[in-house]
KEKOLZA-30788 format. One line per 4 residues: number of its first residue (from 1); their letters; for each residue x, y, z of C-alpha. Coordinates in steps of 0.05 Angstrom, whole numbers, plus 5000, padded with zeros to 4 digits. Last residue first. Layout:
KEKOLZA-30788
NUM	A	X:Y:Z ~ ... .
***
This chain:
KEKOLZA-30788
148	KSVI	4258:6566:0701 ~ 4173:6567:0684 ~ 4178:6504:0653 ~ 4213:6449:0720 .
144	DNIA	4172:6487:0764 ~ 4106:6493:0734 ~ 4114:6397:0733 ~ 4117:6390:0802 .
140	EFVE	4068:6453:0823 ~ 4026:6424:0772 ~ 4033:6350:0795 ~ 4023:6375:0867 .
136	EKTG	3962:6421:0854 ~ 3922:6356:0806 ~ 3947:6308:0871 ~ 4006:6268:0868 .
132	TKLI	3996:6188:0848 ~ 4035:6189:0787 ~ 4058:6257:0767 ~ 4093:6264:0841 .
128	NVFD	4126:6191:0833 ~ 4157:6209:0781 ~ 4188:6263:0803 ~ 4203:6224:0866 .
124	KHVL	4234:6172:0824 ~ 4278:6227:0781 ~ 4301:6202:0714 ~ 4233:6253:0694 .
120	KRSL	4272:6302:0712 ~ 4317:6296:0651 ~ 4270:6282:0603 ~ 4226:6345:0628 .
116	QALL	4274:6398:0615 ~ 4304:6362:0546 ~ 4228:6352:0522 ~ 4215:6437:0547 .
112	KLHT	4274:6466:0514 ~ 4275:6418:0442 ~ 4199:6448:0439 ~ 4215:6522:0453 .
108	DGQD	4275:6516:0406 ~ 4229:6493:0345 ~ 4179:6551:0368 ~ 4151:6566:0289 .
104	NPVL	4119:6503:0284 ~ 4085:6524:0341 ~ 4090:6472:0396 ~ 4050:6424:0434 .
100	LSIF	4074:6378:0484 ~ 4036:6325:0518 ~ 4060:6298:0601 ~ 4024:6227:0603 .
96	TNVP	4013:6192:0652 ~ 3983:6129:0654 ~ 4040:6070:0611 ~ 4050:6003:0593 .
92	KGDL	4116:5974:0600 ~ 4168:5953:0545 ~ 4232:6000:0582 ~ 4230:6043:0523 .
88	SDWE	4159:6042:0502 ~ 4103:6017:0458 ~ 4049:6051:0486 ~ 4004:6002:0521 .
84	IDSD	3956:6033:0556 ~ 3952:6015:0639 ~ 3880:6030:0655 ~ 3858:6088:0700 .
80	TRGF	3890:6140:0661 ~ 3932:6205:0671 ~ 3938:6267:0637 ~ 3988:6330:0639 .
76	LIAA	3984:6385:0585 ~ 4024:6430:0562 ~ 4035:6499:0519 ~ 4075:6534:0450 .
72	EKIN	4015:6581:0418 ~ 3963:6563:0358 ~ 3978:6500:0349 ~ 3952:6479:0281 .
68	NSRA	4024:6491:0244 ~ 4054:6437:0274 ~ 4088:6404:0329 ~ 4066:6350:0361 .
64	HPIA	4079:6307:0431 ~ 4073:6255:0473 ~ 4107:6250:0538 ~ 4089:6180:0553 .
60	VGNG	4098:6151:0634 ~ 4087:6077:0660 ~ 4173:6080:0686 ~ 4188:6096:0609 .
56	FGTT	4192:6148:0567 ~ 4136:6120:0514 ~ 4143:6175:0470 ~ 4154:6119:0416 .
52	SEKE	4197:6127:0357 ~ 4178:6170:0281 ~ 4103:6123:0289 ~ 4094:6160:0337 .
48	RELY	4109:6233:0315 ~ 4050:6217:0259 ~ 3997:6188:0317 ~ 4001:6260:0352 .
44	DNVL	4005:6295:0285 ~ 3945:6253:0276 ~ 3912:6275:0343 ~ 3929:6346:0324 .
40	TDKD	3895:6350:0267 ~ 3830:6307:0295 ~ 3828:6382:0337 ~ 3831:6431:0302 .
36	GVID	3857:6503:0305 ~ 3896:6489:0370 ~ 3908:6521:0436 ~ 3838:6529:0451 .
32	LSSA	3823:6516:0518 ~ 3781:6462:0487 ~ 3813:6435:0436 ~ 3878:6421:0473 .
28	LDAL	3833:6367:0526 ~ 3802:6344:0466 ~ 3870:6333:0437 ~ 3880:6304:0497 .
24	SSLV	3828:6254:0493 ~ 3839:6244:0425 ~ 3909:6219:0444 ~ 3879:6171:0498 .
20	EKQE	3843:6138:0437 ~ 3896:6137:0394 ~ 3941:6096:0452 ~ 3902:6058:0476 .
16	NGKL	3839:6039:0526 ~ 3818:6114:0531 ~ 3790:6171:0585 ~ 3832:6213:0612 .
12	DMNI	3811:6226:0682 ~ 3868:6272:0724 ~ 3857:6321:0672 ~ 3908:6386:0675 .
8	HELN	3917:6439:0625 ~ 3852:6474:0673 ~ 3916:6479:0729 ~ 3967:6514:0691 .
4	FIEM	4017:6505:0642 ~ 4046:6556:0585 ~ 4013:6617:0610 ~ 3963:6650:0558 .
***
């Protein structure tokens, strides 16, 4: 399976608070058979948020998890209709999510993806596509980065 494809995108994530959004992302991961257990993934996400926020700024968060519960490295993308309080670096709420899921034994993959995406998130044109683009445009923008 590819690390990222159109099925990994949900333009209508449900949730009005952080845990609900993380649960929606976990539902998506579970439906794609990326994780063994959905609830474990939600807990992994929440544990990671306790370490430091994944709210990157400009309304974008990169919730991520690394655990044995994850079967293969994958990227998920989602948007919510409402702004979600995320304790972001810029203090603003979030409505756009790029989730990185990596098995425990693939730490290098995890760091590489995180670095590639973080560098790109300082570019306004990239962020605009994430926030306003179609499913296909978002797929192309993210795939451009991670397929290199």
